[in-house]
N, C-alpha and C positions, 0 to 999 in steps of 0.2 A: 662668202659670208663669214664674218668673224664670230667666234664663240666667246662669250663673256661668262666667267664663273659667277654663279648666284651666291649671294651672301648667306642664305639659309643653309645651303648644302656645305659651304665652307665651314660654317660653325659646327655642323654635325660631325665633321671629320675630327674635331677635337673631342676626345672622350670626356673632358671636364665639363663640356656643355650638354652632355646627354645623361639621361636617367639610367640607362643600362648599356652594357658592353655588347658588342657583336660576338657571334660565335667564334670568329677568328681571334678576336682579342681575348676572349675567355680561354681559348685553347693555348694561346701564347703564355698566359699567366700560370697555367697548370704545369706541374713537374711530371715527368714520365714515371709511371709506376714501376717498382722493382719487380713485382711478380704479378702474374695474371692467371685467373682461373678460366679454363676453356673446356669446351665439350666437343667430342670428336667420335667418329665411328658410327656404325649402324647400331651398336649396343649402347650408344649414348654414354660413353666413358667420360670421366672427369679427370682433368689434370691441372696441376699448379706448376707453372713453369716461369723461369726468369727470362727476361727479354735480352736480345743480343745488342740492340741499339736504342736510339732515342725514339721510341714508339709511343705515340699518344693516340689511343683508340678508345671508343666508347663501348658500352655493353651492346652486344649483338653484332659487332664488327667481325668480318672474316679475316683471319690471319693465316699465315703459313708457319708451321711449327715442325720441329724435329722431335718426334715422339719415340717411344720404345719400338714402334713398328716401322718407322721411316718418315718420309716427308709427307705431311698431311695438311689438308685444309680444315681448320678448326674454327669454332665460334666462341667469341669471348663472352663470358658470363659476368664476371666482376673482377675486382682487384682486391688484394689482401694487404694493402698498405694505406695509411691515412693521408699520405701526401699527394695522392693522385688528383685531388680536386673534384672527384665524382661523389655525388651523394649516395650512390649505391655501393660504394666500397665497404668492405667488411674487414674485421680483424681476423688474423689467422686463428685465434682461439675460437671465434664464432664458427669459422669454417670447420675446424676439427670437431667441435661439439655437434654440428649438424651431421657430419659423417658418422660420428659415433652413434647418434640416435637413429640414423637411417640404415644401419646394417653393420657398422663397425668394420671388421676385417673383410667382410664379404662385399663391402662397397667398392665399386670399380674405380679406385682413385690411384693416380700415378703422379710421380714427381720427377721421373727421369726423362728430361727433355728440355727444349728451349724454344722460345718464340723467335722466329727469324725476321719476319717483316709483315707488313700489311698486304693482304691478297690484292692482286691486280685484276683487270678485266680478262687478261689472257689466262690467268690461273682459274678463274671461274668458268671460262669457256672450255678449258682443257678438262676440268672436272666434270662438266656436263657431257662431254664426249665419252669419257670413261663410263659414266653411269648409263649412257645409251647403249654401251656394249655389254651390259650385264646379262642380257638375254643370250647373247652369243656365247659368253663364258659358261652360262648355265647349261645351254644345249650341248656344248662340247663335253662338259663334265658328265652329263647324263648318258651321253653316248659311250664314253669310256667306262662308266659304271656298269652298263649293260654288257659291254665287251668283256670286262673282267669278272662278270657275274658276282657282284658284291651286293650284300643285303643292306642297302642304304638308300636314302632318298635325299637328293640335293634340294635344299630349301632356298638358299640365297647365296649370292656372291658379292663380296665387298672389295673393290679396288681402291687404292689410295693414290694420291696425286703424283707421287714419285714413280709409280708403276713398278716398284721393287718388290711388292708383296700382293698376293691375291689370297683372300681368305674365303674358303668354302664352308658353309654351314650345312650340316646334314643331320638327318634323323635316322636312328638305328636302335633296335631293341637289344642287340648283342654287340660284343666287341668285334671290330672289323679290322683286318689287316689290309690297309690301303697303301702300302708302300709302292707297289707297281703303279697304282693310279697316280700317286704324287709324282713319280718319275715321268710319266707320260704327260701330265699337265705342265710340269716345269719345262719340258722340251717344247711343248706346243706354244706356250705363252712367254717363255724366256723370263720367268719371274720366280721368286721364292713362293712356294705354295704352303699354306697353313690350313689344315683340316680341323674344324671344331664341331664336336657333337653337341647338339642342343636338344632340349625337351620340348614338350608341347607349349609351355608358357613362353619360352624363348622364341619359338616359331611364330607365335602371335605377335611378339614384340618386333620381329623382323618384317612380317608381311601383312599384319592386320592394319586396319585404318580406324574405323569407327565402331563403337559399341552400341547396344540397343538404347542406351540413355541419350544418344545423340552427340556424345563427346568422344574425343580421341581415346583410344585404349590407354588405360593408366600405365600399363607396362611399356607402351611406346612413348608416352608423353613425359612422365616424370619418375615413375618407379624404377629404382636401380636394383633392388634386392627383392626377388619374388619369393616371399615366404609362403609355406603351404597354408591352405585354408581348410578347416575341418567342418564337418556337418554340424558339430555342436554349436558353432557360431550361428548357423542358420536357424537351428531349433530355438536358441536362446532369444533371437530377435523375432520369433514368431513368423518366420518366412515360410513360404510354401516349400515342401520337401520334394517337389517335382524337379529332377535334375535339369530338365530342359529349360526351366524358367530361371534358375539361379546359377547357370553355367555361362561362362564367357565364350569368346571366340576360340579359345584354346581347348574348350571341352572340359575344363576344370571349374571348380567353384569360383565365383567372381571375387576379385581381390577387394572390392569395396565392402564385402562382408566383414573384413578385418578392421576397417577404419573405426567402427563404432563398437567393436567387441569389448575393448577395455572399459568404455563408458557403461556398457550394459553390465559388465562384471561388478563395477563399483556400485552401481545402483541396486543390483540384486542383493548385495550384502546387507542393505538396509531392511529388506523384506524378511518377515518371519517364514520359517519353513512350513510346508504343507503339513496338515494334521496337528498343528501346534495350538494349544489352548491359549486364547487371548481374551481380554476384556474390552467391552464397548460400553457406551452410555445406555444401551438397551439390554445389557446383560452379558455374561460370558458366552463364548462360542468357540468353534473350531475353524481354523484357516483352511479353505478349500483351494484357493488360487490367488495369484498376485499379478498385478500389472506393473512391469518394471519402469516404463517411462513415466506413467502417471502416478506411480508410487501409491497405488490403491491395493487394498487387501479384501478379498471376498470371504466373508465370515458367515458361517451357519450357526445361528443362535441355538442354544441347547434347550431352551424351554418351549419354543414353538416351531423349531426347524425352519425359520425364515432365513433367507440369505440377503445380506446387506453388504454394500461396499463402504469401507471405512478407510480414510487416509491414515498413513502410518503414524503421523504425529498425534492422532486422536486415539490410538490404542492405549488401553489401560491394563493394570494388573488384574488377572481373572479372579483373584481372591478378594481384592478390595474394591472392585468395580461395583456400581449399583445393581442390586438384584431386581428382577422384574416384579416379584410379589411385594417388595418394599414400595415400589412406585404405586402399585394398586392400593395398598393400605394408606398411603399418603393422600390419594385421591378420595378415599372413602371416609377419611377422618373428619372432615367438616360435617358430613351427614350424621355421623354418630354423635358428634357434639350437640347438634340441634335436637336429636332424639332424647339425649340425656336431659337437656334443659326442659323439654316438654314434659317428660316423666316427673321431673323434680317439681314443676309447677302444679302438676296434677296431685301429687302426694301432699303438697302444702295446702291446697284447697280442700282436700278430703279431711285433713287434720283439723282445720278450722270449722268444719261442719257444713261447709258449702258443698252442694252437689255439683259435680262437673256438668257443664253444659253438653247437652246431646247435640250431635250434628244433625242438622236438618237434611232430610233426604230430598233430593231434587226429584219432583214428579216428572215423569216422561211427558213430553208434549204430544197432545193428540192432534192429528191432522184433520182438517175439515173435510167433510164428505164431498162438497162441491169441488174442492181442489183435487181430491183423490180421483174423482171421476174424470176430471180434466186431464190428469196425468195419465190415467189408463188409456184415454182416447189418444 
């Protein structure tokens, strides 16, 4: 049976007859980027590397790169040139500004490296096999730590794709001489050994998964610089002071307390201090407390000790604000005016010889006897 080409599909093969290009045609029109921003390692380090060849990859692609540690499997984040054809590419100035605002010199940023090629299926399988051996590496390291009687705890192990480096993360309160341990580990695994001491927050970044909010731990998801969090931030945000409720997986105060700290500081500057004398529409008073987010001030009035909530934009000068007795006099003024007019008419009538009319007294109504008896019954 012979196959005849259909006219419709033949016309679609010509890009001039279609409204949009295919992905392959769009990729052919783009130029390869000069530099790529990638993420790698258990600590989610960031690097900006030049590429070795004609590599066209999108955000999220897996690449093979030569970093300062060796051959690694990295993930592409974005590009730093405008000719890549990707809408998510950024300028180098924007990237450096982001790094400066996210920690500056403490941000784990590297430029000593190069992108080699796009990762293949064999590379992905090989990396999966190395990750499956992490428990073996950890158990062997724990055994050697007990053998050398070192005061340290192995937290995690990180192999890289080239197998030329094994990084061991450990916890320790004091300085540890681990040179004999490194020698034994190097002989056991035939690789360069790197020992890195971490704290409680870095331990959570390595081994933690979800936080009580239901999201991934911030330190594992996007935070690169773990700044300390003080109890002052919790007090300022009116949080509970129970350490169990405001502590994260690491046992320290939660990093999210720091996100709104600057906003609370800026809003708190607008509020008057406690025990400050302020004015309101109901009279002067003393500030007792303030609500930062709602921008309300709790004021105790001086004349009757009442407590009222006043927005900060309605606060007045205590010396020029309306006084409470002035308000009362204003209310009594119409009554005084009527009394004056009545007295004036009475004086005029007396001067003309007319006697003022006496008010008729209203006689009390007497109840009927029959009705009274009926009520008593």
